[in-house]
N, C-alpha and C positions, 0 to 999 in steps of 0.2 A: 827605588831609592833616588833621592834628589841630590845629585852631585854637582858641585860647581862647574865641572868641565862641560857638562851638557849645556849650561847656560852660556858659558864663554864660547863654545863652539857655534851656537846659533847667532850670537851677536857678531862674532868674527865673520861668519858667512854673510850676514846681513850687511855689514860694513863694506866687505869686499865687493859685494854685488852692487850696492847703492852708491858708494863713494867713488869706486874705481880709482882713477889717478888723482882725484881731488875734487872738492866741491867748488867749482869755478865761480858760482854765484857768490857764495860767502867770502871766498878769498879775494874777489875783486871789490867787494863793498866794505869789508871790515878789516881793520888793522889787527895784528896779533894780540895787542894789549887790550882790545875791547872785550869786556866781560859782561855776562848776564846770566839769566836762568829761565827755565821753562817749567810751567806747572802742567802736569798731566791730569786732566779733568774728565770725570765721567759725565757724559752728556745724556745718558739714559740710566734707568735702574739696571743694575747688573751685579753679578758675582765676580769678584776680582780673581784673576789668575795671571801669573807671569811676572810678578814683581821681582823675583830673583834675577831677572835680566838686567835690572837697574844697577845693583852692585857689580854684576858681571861686566857690564860695559865700562864701569869705572876701573876694573882691573885691566881691561884691555886698553883703555884710554885714561891713564892715571891722573891727567890734569882735570878730570871731571870729579865732582862730588855729588852725592845723592842723599836726599832725605825722604824716607818713606812715611806716608801719613796713615796708611791702612795696612791690613794684612791680607794675604791671599786667602780665599775662602769666605771673605767677608762680603755681605750684601751691602751695597751702597746706593744712595739716591742720586738722581741727576744733580749736577753741580758740585759733587764731592771731589775734593782734591785727593788724588791717589799718591802723588810723589812730586818732588821738585828735583830738577837736574841743573847744576850750576857749573860754570867754568868759562873758558875762552869761547866767545860767541861762535867762532868758526867751528869749534869742536862740538859745542852744544847742538848747533843746527845740523851738523853731520850725523849726530847720534839720534836726533829726534824721530825721524821716520822709522828707523829700525825698531826703536822701542815701542812706538805707537802700533806698528804692525804686529809685534809679538803680543802686546797687551790686548789688542782688539781680538785677535784670533783666539788666544787661550781663554780670555774672559768670556768670549762667546760660547765656547765649549762648556766652561764651568756654569754659565748662566742657564744653558739649555739642560745640562745634567741636573741642576737644582730643580728645574721645573718638573722633571720626571720624578726625582726622588721625593719631592713634596707631595706628589699625587699618591705615593705609596707609603707615606711616612707612618701610617698606623698598621702597615702590613710587614711581615718578616722578609718579603721578597727583596733580593739584592738587585741593584741596577748595575749591569756589567757592560764594559766596552768590548771591542774586538780588535783584530789586526787591520781593520780598514782605516788606515791612517795615512797621513801625508809622508812620502819618503823623506827621511831625515828629521822628521818632527815627532816620531812615535813616542819617545820618552816624555816629551813636553806635552803632547796632547793627552797622554794617559795621566800625567800629573794634573792637568786641568780637570779631567774627569773626577779625580779624587777631591779636588777643591770644591767641586759641585756636589759631593756626597756620594759619588758612584764608587764602584769597586773595579779594580783592574783584572781583566781576564789575563791569559798568558801573554807575556810581552813579545814573544816570537815563536817560531817553530820549535825552538829548543826549550820552550817553557812547559812542555807537557805533551802528552799524546792525545790528539783529537782526531778520531777516525771518521772521516766525512764520506759523503756518497761516492766520490770517485775512488777513494781507497777501498771501499766495500765492493764496488763493481770490479775493480782490478784484482782484488784478492779472492773473489768468488763467494762473498757473503760476509755477514757480520761476524759469525763465529770464527771462521778462519782468520779474518783480519785481526780480531782481538787476540786470538791465541798466538799468532805470529809476533805481534807486538809484545805480548807478555813474555815470550821466550827470550827476547833480546834485552829486556830492561830489568832493573832491580825491583824488589817488592814495594819500594816506597814511591815509585813513579806512578802517578795517577793516569788512568786511561778513561777517556770520555768517548762515547760513540754517538754518532748522529743518526736519527731516524726521521722520516717524514710521513710515515703512515703508522696507524695504530697497530696494524697486523704485524709490524716488525718488532713490537715491544717485547714479546715473549722471547724471541731469539736474542735480542739485546740483553735482557735480564739473565738469560741462561749463560751468557759469556762473562758475567760478573764484573762489569766495568764499575768504576767509582762514580761515574756520572753519565747521564744520557741527555743528549740535546734533541729537543723536539723542534724540528725545522718546518716552519710554515704550516703548522697544523691548525685546523679549525679549533676554535675555543672549546667546543664540547668534547672533542677528542683529547685535548690537553687535560681537561677535567677528569676524563676517564683514565688517562695515563697516570695521573696523580693518585687516583683511587687504587689502581692496580699495583703501582709501585709501593705505596704505603710507607714512604720515607726510607726505603731500603737503599736508594741511591739518590744522589743530587740530581734534580731535574732542572734543566735550563731550557727556557723557551727562546726562540730566535726566529726572525723573519717576519716581515710585515707588521712590526710592532710600532705603533704611533702614539702620539700624545693622547689621542682620543680613544684608544683601546687598551693602553698599557695597564690601566687599573683592572679592567675586566679579565685580562690575561693573568695578572698577579693574583686575582681573587680565586683562580682555579686551584691555587695552592702550590704552584711551581716555586722552586727555591730561588731561581734567578731569571732575569730577562736580559738578553744581550742585544745591544742597539748599536749597529755599525754607524748609523748616521750621527751619533753623538760627536764622532771625530771627523767624519768626512763631509758632513752637511750642516753642522751648526752655523748659523750666520754670525759673522763678526759683529761685535757691539760697537757703539759709537764712543770713542775716547778721543779727546782733543788735546793738543799741546799748545798752551797759551804763553806767549812771551812775557817775561817780567824783567824790568830794568834792574840792574845792580845784582848783587849776590846776597 
């Protein structure tokens, strides 16, 4: 859910971090009555994400006004104006870098996610994110994944049961781990279990989870797992999935591919803030 508070929180954090006790450069050069505006421009082809930060900063700094030119999730060409921010020059320049940072980071995630989803657009496989996010930015980074056409996996540890290799090792096996989890939760809570070898699949299926994660499996083993499972549970592939092999993995028939690097390694895109005289 995209709530205004999460955008206000990040712009407040950004302003506190960047402005500190005041922008000494702008305060020494410009008088309080000096006004102007900035145009936020795409300097490369990209998928937009992060525009809700613009009205959010206006709620934090009500002397500012914003005009949006495009929508999040929209693909734009180089030279496209994304938004304009207007107000007292001191305030506009204090807000500029915070907004550019947010837009570049989130649009980078959305752009990379779109590159992945387009490679699979004729296949039913879902592109999923993970919990490998920047601390404090998870809601926003997962928002950016959605703008790129991806699907959010669980938002946190409280979002579902995912029994991974360390849980299995500590519990003494897949079966006891799943059964102990099932004893403690209601029937509507989904359980997913991770395996990294094909010979674990029968034990995983016998525990009747709702989903099985195939971690770092060779592609032929994934294909065999799909054949054995035969749509009885949701199959998620994860680990060592790249742009150059994601389609081959999806073509095995897995239901989803999860990519941690969408949120932790997508490069920021190039967005500029260009000064405009007047309002």
